[in-house]
N, C-alpha and C positions, 0 to 999 in steps of 0.2 A: 504494500500500500504506500506508494511513493508520496502521495499528497500528505501523509501524516508526518513526514520527515524522519530523519534518522533516529530521533529520540524515542519515538513510539513505534517504530517499525517492528522491532523484535516482539513487543507485546502484542501488536496487531496480528503478527504471524501465529503466535501461540493461540490467540483467540480464534483465528480462522481455523486452525487445526482442530481446536476443541469443537467448533460448530460442525465441521465436516464429520468428526467422529460421532457427534450426536445423531446425525442421519445414518451413518453406517451402523451404529449400535441398535437400530431398529430391527436388525437381524433376528432378535429374540422376541419381537412383538407378536410373532405368529402364535406363540403359545397362548396368548390372551384372546386373540380374535378368531382362531381357527374354528371354534364351535359356531360362531356367527356366520362365517363364510360357508361352512358345511350346511348349516340350516338353510341358507339362501340357495345354494346350488342343488339341494335336494328337490327343489321345485321341478327341475327338469330330469333329474335322475334319483328317484326315491331309494335306489339301492346304494347310493353313495353314503359312506359313513365317515366318522371322525378318524377312523383307522386309516382309510384310504387317503384322506387329506393330510395325514401326518407325513406323507412323502414330500410335501412342500418344503419342510425344514431341511432335510439332508440335501435336497437338490440345490437349495440356496447355498448351503455350505460347500457343495461341490463346485458350483460356479465361482464362488468367492476364492477358493484356494487354487483354482486353475489359473486365475489371472493375477494373483498377488505378485508373482515374480516379474511381471511386465510393467508394473506401475512406475517404478523409478526410471526405467528405460524411456517410457513415453514422456515422463515429466522433464527429462533432460532434453528431449527432442522438441516438444511443443510448448514447454513451460508449465509449471505447476498450476498456475491460475487457469490456463486454457484447459488443462486436463480436468481440473476440478469442475469447471463449467460443463464440460462434456459429460462427465460422470453424473452430475446432479440432474442435468436436463434429460438424459436417457433414462435414468432411474425413475424420475418423477413421471415421465411420459409413459413408461411401461406400466407403472402402478395405476396411472389414470386409465389406460386402455384395459387393464384387468377388471375394472369396475363394470365394463360392458359385456364381459364374457358370461356364458351360461353353461360351460362344460368344464370338466375336471382338467383335461389336458391343456386347454387353452389358458385356463386360469393359472395353473402351476407354471406354465412356461412364462407367462407375462409377470406374475407376481414373484416367482422364486428364481427361476433359472437366469433370465435376462438381468434382473437387478443384482443377483448374486455375482454374476460375471463382471458387471460394470463396477460394482462396489469394490471388488478385489483390486481394481486398478488404482483406487484411491486409498487403499488401506494404509500403505506406507507413506502416502503423500504428506501428511502433517509432520511425520518424523523427518522426512527428507528435508523439508523446509526448516523445521525447528532446529535440527542438528546443525544446519549450516550457520545459524545465528548463535547457537549455544553449543559449540563443539566440546566444551568441558563440562556441560551440564546435561548430558544426554539422558541420564536416568530421570532427572527432574522433568525434562521436556516430555519424555515418554509417559510419566505419571500424569501430567496435566492433560495431555491430549487424549490418552486412553481413559481418563475419568469421564470424558464426554461419551466414549463408547459404552461405558457402564451405565450412564444416566439416560442414554437414548431411549431404551425401552420403557423405563420408569416414567419419563416425562411424556412421551407420545402415547402411552397407555391412556392418559387422561383425555387426550384429543380423540382417540378412537372411541372410548366409552361414552364421551360426551356426544359424539355424533350418532352412534348406533343404539345406545341404550341409556339415555339420560335419566330415566326413572329407575334404573337398576332392577329391572324385571328378571325373574328367574326363568330358566328353561322349563317348559311344562309339557312339551310334545314327547311322550314316552315311546320309544321304539325298542323292540327286542331284537338284538343282533346275536344270533347263536344262543349262548347262555348268559349273555350280558345285557343289562338294561341301560340304554343310552337316552339322555335327555337332550332335546333340541329346542330351539326357540320357535315361537309362533310367528305368523306372518307379519303382525304389527311391529315386530322387532327386526326380523331378518330383512324386511324390505328396505331398511335403512343402510344395508351393507354397501351398496354402490356409493351412497352419499359419504359414508365413512371413508372409503378408499379414496375418493376424490378430495376429501378434506386433508387426509394424510399426504396425498401427492402435492397439494398446494403448500402445506406447511413445510414438507421436505424441500420443496423448491425454494421457498423463501429463505429458510435457514441455510440450506446448502449453497445457494448462490452468494449469500452474504459471506459465508466462510471461505468460499473459493476466491472471492474478490480480495480478501485480506491476505491470501497466501502469496508468498514472494520468497526469493532467495537473494543473498547479497549480490551487489553488482559485479563483484569479481568472479562470481560463479555463473554469470549469464553469457558465457562464451562457449564455443564448441569445445568439447572435451579433448584433451591432448591424448597422445598415445599412452603416456604414463598413467593418466587418469582412468583409461579404459582397460588397463592391464589387469587381468584377473588376479595377479599376484600382489596388486596394490592393496594395502590394508583397508583404506577407506572404501574402495570399490567392493571388496568382499563384505565389509560390514554393512553397507547400505543394502546389499542384496541378501542379507541373512536376518530376517525379522526376529529370530530367536536370540540374537546376540545383543539385546538391549542392555545398556549399562546405566 
């Protein structure tokens, strides 16, 4: 954020990384809204159960981990801010489109797999920027940014439940699946699922674009990488591509 000047640039980058991780942290929101989505999709497929919809969570994780290794590479090529904008726009648009689906496969593809893959590209982005400004405080930078990841589901749960079930109604539609009794929501609740998904898409877009705008790297890092910097034997190169080596 060049307009803020050198004095506040470091802090703005940390804030931007925190906001990005708030959006990425909604990875775990599925646990809270899955019964609402399942109740909604059962209109078109009464055989659909909460057990079937549980596939959405591991598919999102699969997409996330497939693309994490490419995030820093893209950030170095197109810039962290541009990458952040791209990730947030695609993630929000895919979630928005999922609100119009009526089938299991189309919903899981748009809600889980596409957002999972695109979120993976931004997973290391806050650390990539923060570590450039605080090379000797990498552990602190990691803690601040990933606290956003932990808070994401907690905060956006309130948005989701405000949109889909503001009166906190309980599921009353009883269905026997094998030897198990499952409860789903009635129509007056589950018909608000598309509204909930669109609200989440809008809030993700607002928070994520703000965070992306604040991302930056020091001016001396905005040049094309040299042969030494791209050498796999270089310590910094190896560290930035190894998410497990946070210090």
